[in-house]
C-alpha positions, 0 to 999 in steps of 0.5 A: 634739304636732302643731300644727294645721297638721301635722294637715292636712298629709300625705305628698305634699302640696305646700307652701311654707315658710321654712327655719330660715335664712329661705330660701323652700322649695317642695316636697312632704311626704316624711313627717310627723314626730311632733316638730312637723316634716316631711320636705320634698323641695325642688323650688325654693328660694332656696338652690339647694344644697337643691333635690332634697334632703329636709330637715326643717322645722318644721310651723309654718313650712310652708303647704299649697299649694292643689291645682291643676287642670291645664288646659293642656298646658304644666302637664301637661308641667311636672308630668310633668318633676316626676314623672320627677325625683321617680321617681313612676311612678304620677303619671307614668302618670296625667299621661301618660294626661291628655296622651294624652287631650288629644292625642286630643281635639285630633286629633278636632277637626282631623279634623272641620274 
């Protein structure tokens, strides 16, 4: 049976949690499982050996991170790096489009001065 937390977590959600060894894990849900666990692709952790790997975690030990609104160039560049490292082409294209829109807006501001 899924816990209340697991019912709101879905594939692609960013989470933070604690591994069974007590290490902090930040990553995203690769897939929810039906036994009260989730597969998490680790982006950052106290245990550097797990970074970049997919691990199973109990859904009761993870918390969904709030969706963030990207508002500056540095955040978009960081997320583009994440998209590249995870092989997420759709996200990469979406972020690249946002970055290009920001560049065009900035060029338009310079032209009107």
